[in-house]
C-alpha positions as CSV (number, residue, x, y, z in Angstrom):
1,X,100.9,132.5,120.2
2,X,102.9,133.6,117.7
3,X,101.1,134.0,113.8
4,X,103.5,134.7,111.2
5,X,102.9,135.3,107.6
6,X,104.4,132.4,105.8
7,X,105.6,134.8,102.9
8,X,107.8,136.8,105.6
9,X,111.0,137.3,104.1
10,X,113.1,135.4,106.9
11,X,115.3,138.6,107.8
12,X,112.6,140.6,108.8
13,X,111.0,137.9,111.1
14,X,111.9,139.1,114.9
15,X,112.8,135.3,116.3
16,X,116.3,135.3,115.7
17,X,118.9,132.9,117.8
18,X,120.8,134.5,120.3
19,X,123.7,132.3,119.1
20,X,123.1,131.7,115.5
21,X,127.0,131.9,115.3
22,X,128.1,129.4,117.3
23,X,127.9,126.4,114.8
24,X,125.1,123.5,114.9
25,X,126.9,120.1,115.4
26,X,126.8,118.3,111.9
27,X,124.4,114.9,111.6
28,X,124.5,114.7,115.5
29,X,123.4,111.8,117.9
30,X,122.1,113.0,120.6
31,X,121.1,110.8,123.4
32,X,122.7,108.2,121.2
33,X,120.1,108.7,118.0
34,X,121.9,107.3,115.3
35,X,123.4,109.3,112.7
36,X,120.6,110.0,109.4
37,X,117.4,110.2,111.2
38,X,118.3,114.1,111.8
39,X,117.9,116.8,109.5
40,X,121.6,117.9,108.0
41,X,120.8,121.7,110.1
42,X,120.2,120.0,113.5
43,X,122.5,119.5,116.4
44,X,123.6,120.3,119.9
45,X,125.1,123.4,121.0
46,X,127.9,123.8,123.6
47,X,124.9,123.8,126.6
48,X,123.2,120.3,125.1
49,X,120.4,121.7,123.5
50,X,119.2,121.2,120.2
51,X,119.5,123.4,117.5
52,X,118.0,123.0,113.9
53,X,119.3,125.6,111.2
54,X,120.9,127.6,114.4
55,X,118.0,128.1,116.0
56,X,117.8,127.1,119.6
57,X,114.6,124.7,119.7
58,X,114.3,126.4,123.8
59,X,113.2,129.0,121.8
60,X,111.2,127.7,119.4
61,X,108.7,126.2,122.0
62,X,108.7,129.8,123.6
63,X,107.5,131.4,121.2
64,X,105.4,128.7,119.4
65,X,104.8,126.0,122.2
66,X,104.3,122.7,122.1
67,X,104.2,120.3,120.0
68,X,105.2,121.7,116.5
69,X,106.5,120.1,113.7
70,X,109.8,121.9,113.2
71,X,111.1,122.0,109.4
72,X,114.5,122.3,108.4
73,X,113.8,124.3,104.9
74,X,117.3,124.4,103.4
75,X,117.5,120.2,104.0
76,X,114.1,120.2,102.5
77,X,115.4,121.9,99.1
78,X,118.6,120.3,99.4
79,X,117.0,116.9,99.2
80,X,114.7,117.9,96.3
81,X,117.8,119.7,94.5
82,X,119.4,116.0,94.7
83,X,116.6,114.2,92.9
84,X,116.3,116.9,90.4
85,X,119.9,116.8,89.7
86,X,120.5,113.0,89.7
87,X,117.6,112.0,87.3
88,X,118.4,115.2,85.1
89,X,122.0,113.9,84.7
90,X,121.0,110.0,84.9
91,X,118.4,109.9,82.1
92,X,120.0,112.7,79.5
93,X,119.8,112.4,76.3
94,X,123.8,112.0,76.1
95,X,122.8,109.1,78.3
96,X,120.6,107.7,75.6
97,X,117.6,108.0,77.6
98,X,114.7,110.5,77.0
99,X,115.2,112.9,80.1
100,X,113.1,113.1,83.5
101,X,110.2,114.8,85.6
102,X,110.5,114.3,89.1
103,X,107.4,115.3,90.7
104,X,107.2,115.8,94.7
105,X,104.5,113.3,96.2
106,X,102.1,115.8,97.9
107,X,100.6,113.4,100.2
108,X,103.8,113.1,102.4
109,X,103.2,117.3,103.6
110,X,102.1,119.6,101.4
111,X,101.7,123.3,102.1
112,X,101.9,126.7,99.8
113,X,105.1,127.4,101.1
114,X,106.8,123.7,100.6
115,X,104.9,123.4,97.0
116,X,106.9,126.5,96.2
117,X,110.1,125.7,97.6
118,X,109.9,122.4,95.3
119,X,108.9,123.6,92.3
120,X,111.8,126.5,93.0
121,X,114.2,123.1,93.2
122,X,113.0,121.8,89.7
123,X,110.2,119.7,90.8
124,X,106.9,119.2,89.8
125,X,104.2,118.1,92.1
126,X,102.1,114.8,92.3
127,X,98.1,115.6,93.7
128,X,95.8,112.8,95.5
129,X,92.7,115.2,95.9
130,X,91.1,118.4,95.4
131,X,92.6,119.4,98.2
132,X,95.8,119.0,97.4
133,X,95.8,120.8,93.8
134,X,94.1,123.6,95.6
135,X,97.2,124.0,97.0
136,X,99.9,123.3,94.6
137,X,97.7,126.0,92.3
138,X,98.1,128.4,95.0
139,X,101.5,128.1,95.5
140,X,102.2,129.0,91.4
141,X,102.9,125.6,90.3
142,X,101.5,125.3,86.6
143,X,99.1,123.2,85.8
144,X,101.2,121.5,83.6
145,X,103.8,120.7,86.0
146,X,100.8,119.1,88.5
147,X,99.5,115.6,88.7
148,X,96.6,113.9,89.7
149,X,96.2,110.7,91.7
150,X,93.1,109.3,93.5
151,X,91.1,106.2,93.4
152,X,87.8,107.8,93.3
153,X,88.3,111.3,91.8
154,X,84.9,113.3,92.1
155,X,83.7,114.8,89.3
156,X,84.8,118.2,90.8
157,X,88.3,117.7,90.8
158,X,88.5,116.2,87.2
159,X,86.6,119.4,86.2
160,X,89.4,121.9,88.2
161,X,92.7,119.4,86.9
162,X,91.6,119.8,83.5
163,X,90.8,123.6,83.4
164,X,94.1,124.2,85.0
165,X,95.5,122.2,82.0
166,X,97.3,119.1,84.4
167,X,99.9,117.7,82.9
168,X,98.4,114.2,84.0
169,X,95.5,112.3,85.4
170,X,96.1,109.0,86.7
171,X,93.4,106.2,85.6
172,X,92.9,104.1,88.1
173,X,90.0,102.2,87.6
174,X,87.9,100.7,84.1
175,X,85.2,103.2,85.0
176,X,87.1,106.5,85.7
177,X,87.7,106.4,82.2
178,X,84.1,106.8,81.3
179,X,84.0,109.4,83.8
180,X,87.0,111.5,82.4
181,X,85.9,111.2,78.9
182,X,82.5,113.0,80.0
183,X,84.4,115.6,81.7
184,X,86.8,116.4,79.5
185,X,83.9,116.6,76.6
186,X,81.9,118.3,78.3
187,X,85.0,121.2,78.9
188,X,85.8,120.7,75.1
189,X,89.4,119.5,75.6
190,X,91.9,116.2,75.7
191,X,92.6,115.1,78.7
192,X,96.0,113.3,79.2
193,X,96.1,110.5,81.5
194,X,98.2,107.5,82.4
195,X,97.1,104.1,82.9
196,X,98.1,103.0,87.0
197,X,99.5,99.5,86.4
198,X,99.2,96.5,89.0
199,X,102.3,94.7,88.4
200,X,102.5,92.0,91.4
201,X,105.6,93.2,92.6
202,X,105.0,94.8,96.1
203,X,107.6,95.9,98.6
204,X,108.0,98.0,102.0
205,X,106.6,97.6,105.2
206,X,103.7,97.5,106.7
207,X,100.8,95.1,104.0
208,X,99.4,99.2,104.7
209,X,101.6,101.3,102.6
210,X,102.3,98.1,100.0
211,X,100.7,98.7,96.5
212,X,101.0,97.0,93.8
213,X,99.8,93.5,95.2
214,X,96.5,92.1,93.7
215,X,93.8,92.3,96.3
216,X,93.8,96.4,97.0
217,X,92.3,98.8,96.1
218,X,95.0,100.8,93.7
219,X,95.4,100.2,89.9
220,X,94.9,98.3,87.3
221,X,95.7,94.7,87.3
222,X,98.6,93.9,84.4
223,X,98.0,89.8,85.2
224,X,94.0,90.0,84.9
225,X,94.1,91.8,82.0
226,X,92.8,94.7,83.1
227,X,95.4,97.4,82.9
228,X,95.6,96.3,78.9
229,X,91.2,96.4,78.8
230,X,91.8,100.3,80.1
231,X,94.3,101.1,77.3
232,X,92.9,99.7,74.4
233,X,88.9,101.6,76.2
234,X,90.8,104.9,76.4
235,X,93.0,104.6,73.0
236,X,89.0,104.4,71.1
237,X,88.0,108.0,72.8
238,X,89.1,111.0,71.1
239,X,89.0,112.9,74.2
240,X,91.4,111.2,76.0
241,X,95.7,111.2,75.3
242,X,97.0,108.3,76.7
243,X,100.6,109.7,77.1
244,X,101.9,106.5,79.7
245,X,101.8,104.1,82.0
246,X,102.1,104.4,86.2
247,X,103.5,102.1,88.8
248,X,103.6,102.3,92.5
249,X,105.3,99.4,94.0
250,X,104.8,100.3,98.0
251,X,106.6,102.7,100.4
252,X,109.4,103.0,102.6
253,X,111.0,101.1,100.7
254,X,114.9,100.2,101.1
255,X,115.8,97.9,98.4
256,X,115.5,98.9,94.8
257,X,114.8,95.6,93.3
258,X,111.2,95.7,93.3
259,X,111.6,98.6,91.1
260,X,113.4,96.2,88.3
261,X,111.0,94.0,88.2
262,X,108.2,96.7,88.0
263,X,109.7,98.6,85.5
264,X,110.2,95.8,82.8
265,X,106.8,94.8,83.6
266,X,105.5,98.3,82.8
267,X,108.2,98.5,79.7
268,X,106.7,94.8,78.7
269,X,103.5,96.5,78.4
270,X,103.8,99.5,76.5
271,X,105.7,97.4,73.8
272,X,103.3,94.9,73.3
273,X,100.7,98.0,73.2
274,X,103.4,100.1,70.5
275,X,103.5,96.5,68.7
276,X,100.0,95.5,68.3
277,X,98.2,99.3,68.0
278,X,100.9,101.8,66.4
279,X,100.4,104.1,69.8
280,X,104.2,104.3,71.4
281,X,102.8,106.2,74.8
282,X,105.6,108.6,75.4
283,X,106.1,108.7,79.1
284,X,106.4,105.4,82.2
285,X,106.1,106.6,86.0
286,X,107.9,104.2,87.9
287,X,106.4,105.8,91.0
288,X,108.0,106.7,94.9
289,X,108.2,105.2,98.2
290,X,112.1,105.5,98.2
291,X,112.2,104.5,102.4
292,X,114.3,106.8,105.1
293,X,115.9,106.3,108.2
294,X,113.3,106.7,111.1
295,X,115.9,104.6,114.1
296,X,118.9,104.1,112.4
297,X,118.8,100.4,112.6
298,X,116.7,100.3,109.1
299,X,119.8,99.8,107.0
300,X,121.0,102.4,104.4
301,X,118.6,104.7,102.8
302,X,118.7,104.9,98.9
303,X,120.3,108.3,97.7
304,X,118.7,109.7,94.8
305,X,121.9,109.5,92.6
306,X,122.0,105.4,93.9
307,X,117.6,105.5,92.5
308,X,118.3,107.3,89.7
309,X,121.6,105.1,87.9
310,X,119.5,102.2,88.9
311,X,116.5,103.1,87.2
312,X,118.4,104.3,84.2
313,X,120.1,100.8,83.7
314,X,116.8,99.0,83.5
315,X,115.3,101.2,81.3
316,X,118.1,101.8,78.6
317,X,118.3,97.8,78.9
318,X,114.6,96.8,79.1
319,X,114.1,98.7,76.4
320,X,117.4,97.6,74.2
321,X,116.5,94.1,74.8
322,X,112.6,94.6,73.8
323,X,113.3,97.0,70.7
324,X,111.6,100.5,71.6
325,X,112.7,103.8,71.9
326,X,113.2,105.1,75.6
327,X,110.5,106.2,77.3
328,X,110.7,109.9,79.4
329,X,110.9,108.4,82.5
330,X,108.7,110.3,86.0
331,X,109.2,109.3,89.7
332,X,107.5,110.3,93.0
333,X,109.4,110.6,95.7
334,X,107.6,112.0,98.7
335,X,108.6,110.9,102.0
336,X,112.5,110.5,101.2
337,X,112.0,114.4,100.7
338,X,110.4,115.7,103.5
339,X,110.2,112.7,106.4
340,X,114.3,113.9,107.3
341,X,114.0,117.5,107.3
342,X,111.3,117.9,110.1
343,X,111.2,117.1,114.0
344,X,108.3,116.7,116.4
345,X,109.0,118.7,119.3
346,X,107.0,117.7,122.4
347,X,107.3,119.3,126.4
348,X,107.3,116.3,128.9
349,X,104.5,116.0,131.2
350,X,103.9,112.4,134.0
351,X,106.8,110.3,133.6
352,X,107.0,106.5,135.5
353,X,108.2,103.8,136.3
354,X,105.9,100.2,135.7
355,X,107.1,96.6,136.4
356,X,107.4,94.4,133.2
357,X,106.7,90.9,132.9
358,X,110.0,90.0,132.0
359,X,111.2,91.4,135.7
360,X,112.6,94.3,133.8
361,X,111.1,98.3,134.4
362,X,110.1,100.7,131.7
363,X,109.9,104.8,131.8
364,X,106.9,105.9,130.3
365,X,107.4,109.5,129.5
366,X,104.1,111.2,128.5
367,X,104.1,114.2,126.1
368,X,101.6,116.8,125.2
369,X,101.0,115.1,121.4
370,X,100.5,111.4,120.7
371,X,98.7,109.7,117.4
372,X,97.0,113.2,116.6
373,X,99.8,114.8,115.4
374,X,101.4,110.8,114.5
375,X,99.2,108.5,113.7
376,X,101.9,105.7,112.4
377,X,103.4,104.1,115.1
378,X,99.2,103.6,116.0
379,X,98.4,102.8,112.4
380,X,101.2,100.3,111.2
381,X,103.9,100.0,114.5
382,X,105.6,102.2,112.7
383,X,109.0,102.8,114.4
384,X,110.9,106.5,115.6
385,X,113.7,107.6,117.6
386,X,113.6,110.4,120.0
387,X,116.1,112.5,122.1
388,X,116.0,114.9,125.3
389,X,116.4,118.8,123.1
390,X,116.1,121.2,126.2
391,X,119.3,119.9,127.8
392,X,122.6,117.7,127.9
393,X,122.5,114.8,130.2
394,X,125.0,112.4,131.7
395,X,122.5,110.3,133.3
396,X,122.4,107.0,132.5
397,X,120.0,105.5,130.0
398,X,116.8,103.7,131.0
399,X,114.5,101.8,129.1
400,X,111.7,104.2,127.8
401,X,108.5,104.4,125.8
402,X,107.3,107.8,124.7
403,X,103.8,107.9,124.8
404,X,100.9,110.5,123.8
405,X,98.4,112.5,125.5
406,X,95.3,110.7,123.8
407,X,92.7,108.1,125.6
408,X,93.8,105.0,124.1
409,X,96.2,102.5,125.3
410,X,97.8,102.3,122.0
411,X,98.7,106.2,121.8
412,X,102.1,105.6,121.3
413,X,105.1,108.0,120.1
414,X,107.9,105.6,120.4
415,X,108.2,102.4,121.3
416,X,111.3,102.0,123.0
417,X,114.0,104.2,123.0
418,X,117.0,104.9,125.6
419,X,116.3,108.3,127.0
420,X,118.6,110.0,130.3
421,X,117.5,108.9,133.0
422,X,117.0,111.7,134.5
423,X,114.1,112.7,132.1
424,X,111.3,115.2,133.5
425,X,108.5,117.2,133.9
426,X,109.0,120.4,131.8
427,X,112.1,118.9,129.3
428,X,111.9,119.3,125.7
429,X,111.5,116.1,123.5
430,X,112.6,115.9,119.8
431,X,111.3,112.8,117.4
432,X,112.7,113.1,114.1
433,X,112.1,112.2,110.8
434,X,108.3,112.8,111.3
435,X,108.2,115.2,108.1
436,X,105.9,112.8,106.3
437,X,102.5,111.4,107.2
438,X,102.4,113.6,110.5
439,X,101.1,116.9,109.8
440,X,99.0,115.4,106.6
441,X,97.6,112.8,108.5
442,X,97.3,114.4,112.2
443,X,93.7,114.3,113.3
444,X,91.3,116.3,116.1
445,X,90.8,113.2,118.3
446,X,89.9,114.2,121.9
447,X,89.6,117.3,120.3
448,X,93.2,118.1,120.4
449,X,94.5,121.0,118.6
450,X,96.9,120.1,115.1
451,X,100.3,121.9,115.4
452,X,101.9,124.2,113.7
453,X,104.8,123.6,111.5
454,X,107.2,125.9,111.4
455,X,110.2,126.6,108.9
456,X,113.5,127.0,110.4
457,X,116.4,128.9,108.4
458,X,119.2,130.9,109.1
459,X,119.0,131.3,112.9
460,X,114.8,132.5,112.1
461,X,111.9,130.8,112.5
462,X,108.6,131.2,110.6
463,X,104.8,129.7,110.5
464,X,104.2,127.5,107.5
465,X,100.5,126.4,108.9
466,X,99.7,128.1,111.8
467,X,98.0,125.9,115.2
468,X,95.0,125.0,115.7
469,X,92.8,126.8,118.4
470,X,90.0,125.8,120.6
471,X,88.0,128.4,119.0
472,X,88.7,127.4,115.7
473,X,87.4,123.8,116.9
474,X,84.5,125.7,118.1
475,X,83.7,127.1,115.1
476,X,83.1,123.9,113.1
477,X,80.6,122.8,116.1
478,X,77.1,124.0,114.9
479,X,75.0,122.5,118.2
């Protein structure tokens, strides 16, 4: 296995694609998978093999093995840049607004290189744990450009955050107010805090990724009065600086209407607090959760420009109605930046056909990964697509299910997809749109080492996160 340092310049990497000059097909539809689920640098060569940023996936598999996450660096950077540009334009002072900040939601996937890239493209970084905070800091992201979330932050995490001058700590409960205030007093600093408000607006897919209904662990309820109580308690603490309110309504959201409703609710609370206490919070965070295409059948995903202009219009109109100055706005996209930029590359093993109760047949295509590198299909029935990646095929498509190697019948990578009928042992299979919550939620179930993350750019690849080995797993075992 090759182990290249993540900071090796691209032009010094030895693995150059032989046919990098052959143009890749833009926005491919390999084996019928719809346009929109692949990175913009992904396409097929003349021989039918998939290429990412000019590099043949067969070369990637030979050098780095499978499974592997393959990240199109230029695609990720372009998506981050699109958010920065769209929000800068939509919330510009010339447009009657007070500016905006875009925080990359690190929980989707975070590595030192990715944190550095999004920072270079004008984004801040949102973290949810001490580990994510450490990665952002190692990447050189300044503390002021980092936010810290979490429903159960430890004192150690709060100390690290405040020692590095993070721009915000998002308070998630009433007891946390005491904890943050105590740590700030011990360190002799004033902690900038926001209150996470549960607005009652919930959107997105599975119930486990809808985060603004009342019966769940995040935030402080607007309806019950807990959010307002948190505001009053923070204002009474000299060691806390209440800089704003925060709202997050769910994940994989394709309809922007919910964001408008939640924004009006949060801005209303801000106006109420200003009228009754004289404290006008300067910021409001409207969260993230913007959806992407996984199969091409979800409907169109909102673009950064559509999101920015929609939110800008709501903020402008709502603040005019309330008679309050507009706040600085922030948002937290993660999935919509890293998700489409990455595919997972697998090698096919066992292929078998089974009879179905409806009289039909299904082909089970087993790959060398599974729920340990993508838990989402098993966790909340997330849908993905797949394509034969190592060659073209004129074979008639068959009704297929892509499954993993783990000892679970729910170990499904793709529930249903049409694959060429001649798919066989040794073929490479690519599953697109796996950049978000693939590697970040990966496990060692059945003691399977986690795959590497490979960045591809201009026909060259480098390792961002190396492949785990059996030796790594044994090194943790003190038995």
